[in-house]
PDB file of N, CA, C and O in Angstrom:
ATOM      1  N   UNK A   1      -5.905  -7.565   5.236  1.00  0.00           N
ATOM      2  CA  UNK A   1      -5.170  -6.459   5.800  1.00  0.00           C
ATOM      3  C   UNK A   1      -3.704  -6.837   6.018  1.00  0.00           C
ATOM      4  O   UNK A   1      -2.805  -6.022   5.811  1.00  0.00           O
ATOM      5  N   UNK A   2      -3.480  -8.067   6.431  1.00  0.00           N
ATOM      6  CA  UNK A   2      -2.104  -8.510   6.669  1.00  0.00           C
ATOM      7  C   UNK A   2      -1.281  -8.527   5.386  1.00  0.00           C
ATOM      8  O   UNK A   2      -0.095  -8.199   5.394  1.00  0.00           O
ATOM      9  N   UNK A   3      -1.919  -8.911   4.288  1.00  0.00           N
ATOM     10  CA  UNK A   3      -1.207  -8.934   3.012  1.00  0.00           C
ATOM     11  C   UNK A   3      -0.842  -7.521   2.556  1.00  0.00           C
ATOM     12  O   UNK A   3       0.251  -7.292   2.038  1.00  0.00           O
ATOM     13  N   UNK A   4      -1.748  -6.591   2.749  1.00  0.00           N
ATOM     14  CA  UNK A   4      -1.480  -5.193   2.398  1.00  0.00           C
ATOM     15  C   UNK A   4      -0.343  -4.655   3.260  1.00  0.00           C
ATOM     16  O   UNK A   4       0.569  -4.002   2.753  1.00  0.00           O
ATOM     17  N   UNK A   5      -0.396  -4.925   4.544  1.00  0.00           N
ATOM     18  CA  UNK A   5       0.657  -4.469   5.467  1.00  0.00           C
ATOM     19  C   UNK A   5       2.008  -5.050   5.069  1.00  0.00           C
ATOM     20  O   UNK A   5       3.018  -4.346   5.092  1.00  0.00           O
ATOM     21  N   UNK A   6       2.031  -6.335   4.703  1.00  0.00           N
ATOM     22  CA  UNK A   6       3.279  -6.989   4.283  1.00  0.00           C
ATOM     23  C   UNK A   6       3.843  -6.346   3.021  1.00  0.00           C
ATOM     24  O   UNK A   6       5.050  -6.125   2.926  1.00  0.00           O
ATOM     25  N   UNK A   7       2.987  -6.047   2.059  1.00  0.00           N
ATOM     26  CA  UNK A   7       3.451  -5.410   0.827  1.00  0.00           C
ATOM     27  C   UNK A   7       3.994  -4.012   1.087  1.00  0.00           C
ATOM     28  O   UNK A   7       5.007  -3.617   0.510  1.00  0.00           O
ATOM     29  N   UNK A   8       3.324  -3.268   1.953  1.00  0.00           N
ATOM     30  CA  UNK A   8       3.778  -1.906   2.226  1.00  0.00           C
ATOM     31  C   UNK A   8       5.102  -1.877   2.975  1.00  0.00           C
ATOM     32  O   UNK A   8       5.952  -1.029   2.703  1.00  0.00           O
ATOM     33  N   UNK A   9       5.279  -2.790   3.908  1.00  0.00           N
ATOM     34  CA  UNK A   9       6.470  -2.759   4.764  1.00  0.00           C
ATOM     35  C   UNK A   9       7.664  -3.454   4.114  1.00  0.00           C
ATOM     36  O   UNK A   9       8.768  -2.909   4.116  1.00  0.00           O
ATOM     37  N   UNK A  10       7.461  -4.636   3.564  1.00  0.00           N
ATOM     38  CA  UNK A  10       8.592  -5.458   3.155  1.00  0.00           C
ATOM     39  C   UNK A  10       8.876  -5.496   1.658  1.00  0.00           C
ATOM     40  O   UNK A  10       9.973  -5.883   1.255  1.00  0.00           O
ATOM     41  N   UNK A  11       7.913  -5.103   0.825  1.00  0.00           N
ATOM     42  CA  UNK A  11       8.116  -5.206  -0.610  1.00  0.00           C
ATOM     43  C   UNK A  11       8.036  -3.828  -1.242  1.00  0.00           C
ATOM     44  O   UNK A  11       7.284  -2.966  -0.787  1.00  0.00           O
ATOM     45  N   UNK A  12       8.805  -3.632  -2.279  1.00  0.00           N
ATOM     46  CA  UNK A  12       8.804  -2.353  -2.980  1.00  0.00           C
ATOM     47  C   UNK A  12       8.222  -2.554  -4.373  1.00  0.00           C
ATOM     48  O   UNK A  12       8.879  -2.297  -5.381  1.00  0.00           O
ATOM     49  N   UNK A  13       6.981  -3.016  -4.408  1.00  0.00           N
ATOM     50  CA  UNK A  13       6.291  -3.255  -5.673  1.00  0.00           C
ATOM     51  C   UNK A  13       5.011  -2.420  -5.696  1.00  0.00           C
ATOM     52  O   UNK A  13       4.461  -2.100  -4.642  1.00  0.00           O
ATOM     53  N   UNK A  14       4.541  -2.072  -6.874  1.00  0.00           N
ATOM     54  CA  UNK A  14       3.279  -1.323  -6.949  1.00  0.00           C
ATOM     55  C   UNK A  14       2.127  -2.145  -6.378  1.00  0.00           C
ATOM     56  O   UNK A  14       2.076  -3.364  -6.549  1.00  0.00           O
ATOM     57  N   UNK A  15       1.215  -1.473  -5.707  1.00  0.00           N
ATOM     58  CA  UNK A  15       0.069  -2.152  -5.102  1.00  0.00           C
ATOM     59  C   UNK A  15      -1.162  -1.273  -5.264  1.00  0.00           C
ATOM     60  O   UNK A  15      -1.086  -0.048  -5.166  1.00  0.00           O
ATOM     61  N   UNK A  16      -2.295  -1.916  -5.511  1.00  0.00           N
ATOM     62  CA  UNK A  16      -3.579  -1.220  -5.566  1.00  0.00           C
ATOM     63  C   UNK A  16      -4.425  -1.748  -4.407  1.00  0.00           C
ATOM     64  O   UNK A  16      -4.697  -2.946  -4.330  1.00  0.00           O
ATOM     65  N   UNK A  17      -4.831  -0.872  -3.528  1.00  0.00           N
ATOM     66  CA  UNK A  17      -5.601  -1.242  -2.343  1.00  0.00           C
ATOM     67  C   UNK A  17      -7.062  -0.905  -2.595  1.00  0.00           C
ATOM     68  O   UNK A  17      -7.401   0.243  -2.882  1.00  0.00           O
ATOM     69  N   UNK A  18      -7.920  -1.901  -2.487  1.00  0.00           N
ATOM     70  CA  UNK A  18      -9.355  -1.695  -2.690  1.00  0.00           C
ATOM     71  C   UNK A  18     -10.021  -1.550  -1.321  1.00  0.00           C
ATOM     72  O   UNK A  18     -10.081  -2.501  -0.542  1.00  0.00           O
ATOM     73  N   UNK A  19     -10.517  -0.353  -1.045  1.00  0.00           N
ATOM     74  CA  UNK A  19     -11.160  -0.101   0.239  1.00  0.00           C
ATOM     75  C   UNK A  19     -12.503  -0.816   0.364  1.00  0.00           C
ATOM     76  O   UNK A  19     -13.031  -0.954   1.468  1.00  0.00           O
ATOM     77  N   UNK A  20     -13.051  -1.264  -0.743  1.00  0.00           N
ATOM     78  CA  UNK A  20     -14.320  -1.975  -0.696  1.00  0.00           C
ATOM     79  C   UNK A  20     -14.129  -3.377  -0.115  1.00  0.00           C
ATOM     80  O   UNK A  20     -15.027  -3.916   0.533  1.00  0.00           O
ATOM     81  N   UNK A  21     -12.965  -3.957  -0.351  1.00  0.00           N
ATOM     82  CA  UNK A  21     -12.687  -5.312   0.118  1.00  0.00           C
ATOM     83  C   UNK A  21     -12.085  -5.335   1.524  1.00  0.00           C
ATOM     84  O   UNK A  21     -12.168  -6.345   2.222  1.00  0.00           O
ATOM     85  N   UNK A  22     -11.481  -4.226   1.934  1.00  0.00           N
ATOM     86  CA  UNK A  22     -10.844  -4.147   3.251  1.00  0.00           C
ATOM     87  C   UNK A  22     -11.584  -3.089   4.060  1.00  0.00           C
ATOM     88  O   UNK A  22     -11.795  -1.971   3.591  1.00  0.00           O
ATOM     89  N   UNK A  23     -11.971  -3.444   5.262  1.00  0.00           N
ATOM     90  CA  UNK A  23     -12.808  -2.543   6.040  1.00  0.00           C
ATOM     91  C   UNK A  23     -12.042  -1.722   7.081  1.00  0.00           C
ATOM     92  O   UNK A  23     -12.636  -0.859   7.727  1.00  0.00           O
ATOM     93  N   UNK A  24     -10.773  -1.960   7.255  1.00  0.00           N
ATOM     94  CA  UNK A  24      -9.964  -1.200   8.206  1.00  0.00           C
ATOM     95  C   UNK A  24      -9.341   0.004   7.502  1.00  0.00           C
ATOM     96  O   UNK A  24      -8.124   0.072   7.335  1.00  0.00           O
ATOM     97  N   UNK A  25     -10.176   0.942   7.095  1.00  0.00           N
ATOM     98  CA  UNK A  25      -9.712   2.083   6.305  1.00  0.00           C
ATOM     99  C   UNK A  25      -8.704   2.937   7.053  1.00  0.00           C
ATOM    100  O   UNK A  25      -7.674   3.309   6.491  1.00  0.00           O
ATOM    101  N   UNK A  26      -8.981   3.256   8.310  1.00  0.00           N
ATOM    102  CA  UNK A  26      -8.047   4.089   9.066  1.00  0.00           C
ATOM    103  C   UNK A  26      -6.740   3.350   9.343  1.00  0.00           C
ATOM    104  O   UNK A  26      -5.683   3.978   9.406  1.00  0.00           O
ATOM    105  N   UNK A  27      -6.792   2.053   9.506  1.00  0.00           N
ATOM    106  CA  UNK A  27      -5.571   1.270   9.699  1.00  0.00           C
ATOM    107  C   UNK A  27      -4.696   1.305   8.443  1.00  0.00           C
ATOM    108  O   UNK A  27      -3.471   1.370   8.541  1.00  0.00           O
ATOM    109  N   UNK A  28      -5.316   1.262   7.279  1.00  0.00           N
ATOM    110  CA  UNK A  28      -4.566   1.362   6.034  1.00  0.00           C
ATOM    111  C   UNK A  28      -3.903   2.729   5.929  1.00  0.00           C
ATOM    112  O   UNK A  28      -2.739   2.822   5.540  1.00  0.00           O
ATOM    113  N   UNK A  29      -4.627   3.789   6.271  1.00  0.00           N
ATOM    114  CA  UNK A  29      -4.052   5.138   6.245  1.00  0.00           C
ATOM    115  C   UNK A  29      -2.866   5.219   7.195  1.00  0.00           C
ATOM    116  O   UNK A  29      -1.841   5.810   6.856  1.00  0.00           O
ATOM    117  N   UNK A  30      -2.995   4.632   8.377  1.00  0.00           N
ATOM    118  CA  UNK A  30      -1.870   4.626   9.338  1.00  0.00           C
ATOM    119  C   UNK A  30      -0.664   3.899   8.767  1.00  0.00           C
ATOM    120  O   UNK A  30       0.464   4.371   8.909  1.00  0.00           O
ATOM    121  N   UNK A  31      -0.884   2.754   8.121  1.00  0.00           N
ATOM    122  CA  UNK A  31       0.225   2.002   7.516  1.00  0.00           C
ATOM    123  C   UNK A  31       0.880   2.806   6.398  1.00  0.00           C
ATOM    124  O   UNK A  31       2.103   2.796   6.261  1.00  0.00           O
ATOM    125  N   UNK A  32       0.079   3.495   5.605  1.00  0.00           N
ATOM    126  CA  UNK A  32       0.631   4.313   4.532  1.00  0.00           C
ATOM    127  C   UNK A  32       1.467   5.455   5.085  1.00  0.00           C
ATOM    128  O   UNK A  32       2.521   5.773   4.534  1.00  0.00           O
ATOM    129  N   UNK A  33       1.017   6.071   6.155  1.00  0.00           N
ATOM    130  CA  UNK A  33       1.788   7.152   6.773  1.00  0.00           C
ATOM    131  C   UNK A  33       3.100   6.631   7.354  1.00  0.00           C
ATOM    132  O   UNK A  33       4.107   7.338   7.344  1.00  0.00           O
ATOM    133  N   UNK A  34       3.093   5.415   7.854  1.00  0.00           N
ATOM    134  CA  UNK A  34       4.285   4.853   8.488  1.00  0.00           C
ATOM    135  C   UNK A  34       5.263   4.248   7.487  1.00  0.00           C
ATOM    136  O   UNK A  34       6.449   4.119   7.791  1.00  0.00           O
ATOM    137  N   UNK A  35       4.792   3.878   6.306  1.00  0.00           N
ATOM    138  CA  UNK A  35       5.670   3.182   5.372  1.00  0.00           C
ATOM    139  C   UNK A  35       5.942   4.000   4.119  1.00  0.00           C
ATOM    140  O   UNK A  35       6.937   4.722   4.058  1.00  0.00           O
ATOM    141  N   UNK A  36       5.077   3.899   3.126  1.00  0.00           N
ATOM    142  CA  UNK A  36       5.347   4.554   1.847  1.00  0.00           C
ATOM    143  C   UNK A  36       4.042   4.845   1.130  1.00  0.00           C
ATOM    144  O   UNK A  36       3.009   4.233   1.401  1.00  0.00           O
ATOM    145  N   UNK A  37       4.115   5.798   0.204  1.00  0.00           N
ATOM    146  CA  UNK A  37       2.979   6.075  -0.673  1.00  0.00           C
ATOM    147  C   UNK A  37       3.398   5.985  -2.138  1.00  0.00           C
ATOM    148  O   UNK A  37       2.557   6.065  -3.034  1.00  0.00           O
ATOM    149  N   UNK A  38       4.680   5.821  -2.378  1.00  0.00           N
ATOM    150  CA  UNK A  38       5.182   5.709  -3.741  1.00  0.00           C
ATOM    151  C   UNK A  38       4.804   4.345  -4.316  1.00  0.00           C
ATOM    152  O   UNK A  38       5.107   3.311  -3.721  1.00  0.00           O
ATOM    153  N   UNK A  39       4.147   4.345  -5.464  1.00  0.00           N
ATOM    154  CA  UNK A  39       3.752   3.084  -6.087  1.00  0.00           C
ATOM    155  C   UNK A  39       2.470   2.509  -5.531  1.00  0.00           C
ATOM    156  O   UNK A  39       2.135   1.359  -5.814  1.00  0.00           O
ATOM    157  N   UNK A  40       1.744   3.294  -4.741  1.00  0.00           N
ATOM    158  CA  UNK A  40       0.508   2.817  -4.131  1.00  0.00           C
ATOM    159  C   UNK A  40      -0.668   3.551  -4.764  1.00  0.00           C
ATOM    160  O   UNK A  40      -0.676   4.779  -4.842  1.00  0.00           O
ATOM    161  N   UNK A  41      -1.647   2.800  -5.209  1.00  0.00           N
ATOM    162  CA  UNK A  41      -2.892   3.392  -5.688  1.00  0.00           C
ATOM    163  C   UNK A  41      -4.034   2.773  -4.897  1.00  0.00           C
ATOM    164  O   UNK A  41      -3.905   1.674  -4.358  1.00  0.00           O
ATOM    165  N   UNK A  42      -5.144   3.482  -4.833  1.00  0.00           N
ATOM    166  CA  UNK A  42      -6.283   2.999  -4.061  1.00  0.00           C
ATOM    167  C   UNK A  42      -7.547   3.059  -4.902  1.00  0.00           C
ATOM    168  O   UNK A  42      -7.669   3.868  -5.822  1.00  0.00           O
ATOM    169  N   UNK A  43      -8.467   2.197  -4.567  1.00  0.00           N
ATOM    170  CA  UNK A  43      -9.799   2.220  -5.134  1.00  0.00           C
ATOM    171  C   UNK A  43     -10.735   2.508  -3.965  1.00  0.00           C
ATOM    172  O   UNK A  43     -10.958   1.646  -3.116  1.00  0.00           O
ATOM    173  N   UNK A  44     -11.275   3.708  -3.924  1.00  0.00           N
ATOM    174  CA  UNK A  44     -12.138   4.073  -2.802  1.00  0.00           C
ATOM    175  C   UNK A  44     -13.496   4.560  -3.274  1.00  0.00           C
ATOM    176  O   UNK A  44     -14.138   5.378  -2.616  1.00  0.00           O
ATOM    177  N   UNK A  45     -13.921   4.059  -4.402  1.00  0.00           N
ATOM    178  CA  UNK A  45     -15.204   4.464  -4.950  1.00  0.00           C
ATOM    179  C   UNK A  45     -16.339   3.756  -4.220  1.00  0.00           C
ATOM    180  O   UNK A  45     -16.300   2.539  -4.039  1.00  0.00           O
ATOM    181  N   UNK A  46     -17.345   4.510  -3.802  1.00  0.00           N
ATOM    182  CA  UNK A  46     -18.566   4.006  -3.172  1.00  0.00           C
ATOM    183  C   UNK A  46     -18.343   3.247  -1.877  1.00  0.00           C
ATOM    184  O   UNK A  46     -19.250   2.542  -1.433  1.00  0.00           O
ATOM    185  N   UNK A  47     -17.197   3.356  -1.261  1.00  0.00           N
ATOM    186  CA  UNK A  47     -16.981   2.536  -0.075  1.00  0.00           C
ATOM    187  C   UNK A  47     -16.314   3.277   1.076  1.00  0.00           C
ATOM    188  O   UNK A  47     -16.050   2.670   2.113  1.00  0.00           O
ATOM    189  N   UNK A  48     -16.040   4.540   0.930  1.00  0.00           N
ATOM    190  CA  UNK A  48     -15.369   5.265   2.002  1.00  0.00           C
ATOM    191  C   UNK A  48     -16.153   6.506   2.381  1.00  0.00           C
ATOM    192  O   UNK A  48     -16.960   7.024   1.608  1.00  0.00           O
ATOM    193  N   UNK A  49     -15.891   6.966   3.593  1.00  0.00           N
ATOM    194  CA  UNK A  49     -16.534   8.204   4.000  1.00  0.00           C
ATOM    195  C   UNK A  49     -15.705   9.398   3.522  1.00  0.00           C
ATOM    196  O   UNK A  49     -14.629   9.231   2.948  1.00  0.00           O
ATOM    197  N   UNK A  50     -16.211  10.576   3.764  1.00  0.00           N
ATOM    198  CA  UNK A  50     -15.590  11.804   3.270  1.00  0.00           C
ATOM    199  C   UNK A  50     -14.196  11.998   3.878  1.00  0.00           C
ATOM    200  O   UNK A  50     -13.285  12.470   3.197  1.00  0.00           O
ATOM    201  N   UNK A  51     -14.029  11.642   5.137  1.00  0.00           N
ATOM    202  CA  UNK A  51     -12.742  11.843   5.799  1.00  0.00           C
ATOM    203  C   UNK A  51     -11.642  10.990   5.181  1.00  0.00           C
ATOM    204  O   UNK A  51     -10.511  11.453   5.033  1.00  0.00           O
ATOM    205  N   UNK A  52     -11.956   9.765   4.822  1.00  0.00           N
ATOM    206  CA  UNK A  52     -10.971   8.896   4.169  1.00  0.00           C
ATOM    207  C   UNK A  52     -10.608   9.463   2.804  1.00  0.00           C
ATOM    208  O   UNK A  52      -9.439   9.446   2.420  1.00  0.00           O
ATOM    209  N   UNK A  53     -11.587   9.959   2.073  1.00  0.00           N
ATOM    210  CA  UNK A  53     -11.307  10.539   0.764  1.00  0.00           C
ATOM    211  C   UNK A  53     -10.417  11.770   0.881  1.00  0.00           C
ATOM    212  O   UNK A  53      -9.560  11.991   0.026  1.00  0.00           O
ATOM    213  N   UNK A  54     -10.606  12.575   1.925  1.00  0.00           N
ATOM    214  CA  UNK A  54      -9.746  13.743   2.156  1.00  0.00           C
ATOM    215  C   UNK A  54      -8.321  13.293   2.472  1.00  0.00           C
ATOM    216  O   UNK A  54      -7.358  13.872   1.968  1.00  0.00           O
ATOM    217  N   UNK A  55      -8.186  12.266   3.304  1.00  0.00           N
ATOM    218  CA  UNK A  55      -6.853  11.757   3.646  1.00  0.00           C
ATOM    219  C   UNK A  55      -6.142  11.183   2.419  1.00  0.00           C
ATOM    220  O   UNK A  55      -4.935  11.363   2.257  1.00  0.00           O
ATOM    221  N   UNK A  56      -6.882  10.501   1.569  1.00  0.00           N
ATOM    222  CA  UNK A  56      -6.300   9.955   0.345  1.00  0.00           C
ATOM    223  C   UNK A  56      -5.774  11.080  -0.535  1.00  0.00           C
ATOM    224  O   UNK A  56      -4.690  10.968  -1.108  1.00  0.00           O
ATOM    225  N   UNK A  57      -6.533  12.156  -0.641  1.00  0.00           N
ATOM    226  CA  UNK A  57      -6.080  13.311  -1.428  1.00  0.00           C
ATOM    227  C   UNK A  57      -4.831  13.934  -0.831  1.00  0.00           C
ATOM    228  O   UNK A  57      -3.883  14.251  -1.550  1.00  0.00           O
ATOM    229  N   UNK A  58      -4.829  14.113   0.505  1.00  0.00           N
ATOM    230  CA  UNK A  58      -3.674  14.739   1.166  1.00  0.00           C
ATOM    231  C   UNK A  58      -2.416  13.897   1.036  1.00  0.00           C
ATOM    232  O   UNK A  58      -1.312  14.436   0.963  1.00  0.00           O
ATOM    233  N   UNK A  59      -2.574  12.570   1.007  1.00  0.00           N
ATOM    234  CA  UNK A  59      -1.417  11.691   0.845  1.00  0.00           C
ATOM    235  C   UNK A  59      -0.914  11.677  -0.595  1.00  0.00           C
ATOM    236  O   UNK A  59       0.198  11.220  -0.860  1.00  0.00           O
ATOM    237  N   UNK A  60      -1.721  12.172  -1.521  1.00  0.00           N
ATOM    238  CA  UNK A  60      -1.313  12.198  -2.915  1.00  0.00           C
ATOM    239  C   UNK A  60      -1.364  10.841  -3.595  1.00  0.00           C
ATOM    240  O   UNK A  60      -0.605  10.577  -4.527  1.00  0.00           O
ATOM    241  N   UNK A  61      -2.250   9.991  -3.132  1.00  0.00           N
ATOM    242  CA  UNK A  61      -2.364   8.667  -3.717  1.00  0.00           C
ATOM    243  C   UNK A  61      -3.153   8.719  -5.012  1.00  0.00           C
ATOM    244  O   UNK A  61      -4.068   9.527  -5.166  1.00  0.00           O
ATOM    245  N   UNK A  62      -2.793   7.860  -5.927  1.00  0.00           N
ATOM    246  CA  UNK A  62      -3.508   7.770  -7.184  1.00  0.00           C
ATOM    247  C   UNK A  62      -4.787   6.958  -6.959  1.00  0.00           C
ATOM    248  O   UNK A  62      -4.734   5.864  -6.397  1.00  0.00           O
ATOM    249  N   UNK A  63      -5.926   7.486  -7.392  1.00  0.00           N
ATOM    250  CA  UNK A  63      -7.209   6.801  -7.225  1.00  0.00           C
ATOM    251  C   UNK A  63      -7.567   6.102  -8.529  1.00  0.00           C
ATOM    252  O   UNK A  63      -7.617   6.722  -9.592  1.00  0.00           O
ATOM    253  N   UNK A  64      -7.815   4.806  -8.428  1.00  0.00           N
ATOM    254  CA  UNK A  64      -8.177   3.998  -9.577  1.00  0.00           C
ATOM    255  C   UNK A  64      -9.530   3.336  -9.320  1.00  0.00           C
ATOM    256  O   UNK A  64     -10.053   3.363  -8.206  1.00  0.00           O
ATOM    257  N   UNK A  65     -10.061   2.764 -10.341  1.00  0.00           N
ATOM    258  CA  UNK A  65     -11.300   2.001 -10.217  1.00  0.00           C
ATOM    259  C   UNK A  65     -10.978   0.516 -10.392  1.00  0.00           C
ATOM    260  O   UNK A  65     -10.385   0.110 -11.391  1.00  0.00           O
ATOM    261  N   UNK A  66     -11.373  -0.268  -9.421  1.00  0.00           N
ATOM    262  CA  UNK A  66     -11.139  -1.714  -9.511  1.00  0.00           C
ATOM    263  C   UNK A  66     -12.155  -2.355 -10.436  1.00  0.00           C
ATOM    264  O   UNK A  66     -13.244  -1.825 -10.656  1.00  0.00           O
ATOM    265  N   UNK A  67     -11.783  -3.487 -10.964  1.00  0.00           N
ATOM    266  CA  UNK A  67     -12.722  -4.206 -11.810  1.00  0.00           C
ATOM    267  C   UNK A  67     -13.830  -4.788 -10.934  1.00  0.00           C
ATOM    268  O   UNK A  67     -13.541  -5.289  -9.847  1.00  0.00           O
ATOM    269  N   UNK A  68     -15.070  -4.738 -11.367  1.00  0.00           N
ATOM    270  CA  UNK A  68     -16.168  -5.260 -10.558  1.00  0.00           C
ATOM    271  C   UNK A  68     -16.095  -6.775 -10.436  1.00  0.00           C
ATOM    272  O   UNK A  68     -15.844  -7.491 -11.406  1.00  0.00           O
ATOM    273  N   UNK A  69     -16.327  -7.248  -9.189  1.00  0.00           N
ATOM    274  CA  UNK A  69     -16.368  -8.708  -8.987  1.00  0.00           C
ATOM    275  C   UNK A  69     -17.333  -9.057  -7.924  1.00  0.00           C
ATOM    276  O   UNK A  69     -17.507 -10.235  -7.611  1.00  0.00           O
TER     277      UNK A  69
END
């Protein structure tokens, strides 16, 4: 979570956030609202509840599929 927060706040590079690997879903949404959504994509397949998926849509984030590991 700290690495994601650092990328959102201090770096202006594209980032893909995998909700399956990070369990603080609402904290990530809060960070996105406070910082930026440009250049941010998320992978929220099979790992988020309906409310998180609605918030992702409202934020206009690009949804991608992460490689399985």
